[in-house]
C-alpha positions as CSV (number, residue, x, y, z in Angstrom):
1,X,-7.3,5.1,-7.8
2,X,-9.1,2.2,-6.3
3,X,-7.4,1.1,-3.6
4,X,-7.5,-2.5,-1.7
5,X,-6.3,-3.4,1.6
6,X,-4.6,-7.0,2.0
7,X,-2.8,-8.1,5.5
8,X,-1.2,-10.9,6.6
9,X,-0.2,-11.5,10.6
10,X,-1.3,-8.0,10.8
11,X,-4.1,-5.6,11.8
12,X,-4.9,-2.1,9.7
13,X,-5.8,0.5,12.2
14,X,-8.4,3.3,10.4
15,X,-5.6,5.9,11.1
16,X,-2.7,3.9,8.9
17,X,-5.3,3.1,6.4
18,X,-5.8,7.4,5.8
19,X,-2.6,7.5,6.3
20,X,-1.9,5.1,3.3
21,X,-4.6,6.4,1.2
22,X,-3.7,10.0,1.4
23,X,0.0,9.2,0.1
24,X,-1.2,6.6,-2.4
25,X,-4.0,9.5,-3.4
26,X,-1.1,11.7,-4.6
27,X,-0.5,9.6,-7.4
28,X,-3.8,10.8,-8.7
29,X,-2.2,12.8,-11.7
30,X,0.3,10.4,-13.2
31,X,-2.4,7.1,-13.4
32,X,-6.1,7.0,-14.9
33,X,-9.0,6.8,-12.5
34,X,-10.0,3.1,-12.6
35,X,-6.2,2.4,-11.5
36,X,-5.7,-0.6,-9.4
37,X,-3.9,-0.2,-6.3
38,X,-3.3,-3.5,-3.6
39,X,-1.7,-2.6,-0.5
40,X,-0.6,-5.1,1.1
41,X,0.6,-5.1,5.1
42,X,2.2,-8.1,6.3
43,X,3.7,-8.8,10.0
44,X,6.9,-11.2,9.9
45,X,9.2,-11.4,13.5
46,X,9.6,-7.7,14.4
47,X,9.5,-6.6,11.0
48,X,6.6,-4.7,9.5
49,X,6.8,-4.9,4.9
50,X,4.3,-2.8,3.2
51,X,4.1,-3.7,-0.6
52,X,2.1,-1.7,-3.1
53,X,1.6,-3.4,-6.9
54,X,-0.1,-0.9,-9.1
55,X,-1.6,-1.9,-11.8
56,X,-1.3,-0.4,-14.6
57,X,-2.1,-1.7,-18.8
58,X,1.5,-2.5,-19.7
59,X,2.3,-4.2,-16.6
60,X,2.6,-4.0,-12.7
61,X,4.3,-1.1,-11.1
62,X,5.6,-2.2,-7.6
63,X,7.1,-1.0,-4.5
64,X,7.9,-2.0,-1.1
65,X,9.4,-1.3,2.3
66,X,10.7,-2.7,5.6
67,X,10.8,-1.4,8.8
68,X,10.0,-2.3,13.1
69,X,6.6,0.0,12.6
70,X,4.5,0.4,9.9
71,X,3.8,4.2,10.9
72,X,7.9,5.0,9.7
73,X,7.3,2.7,6.2
């Protein structure tokens, strides 16, 4: 899988990128090797949001989670 990180009002640490990469790589068995994944990390006020769109042949699969800390998402 090709993982691309995008941030808005948030600075992602290497530790967070490693954690997210490990979790996303668990999905390898369900998708082809050239599947594109965008990890979007946003912060507004005190809410941190992680969006994960996965681009497949027929469309987009998307997941979103919000919380007070990116490491708990």
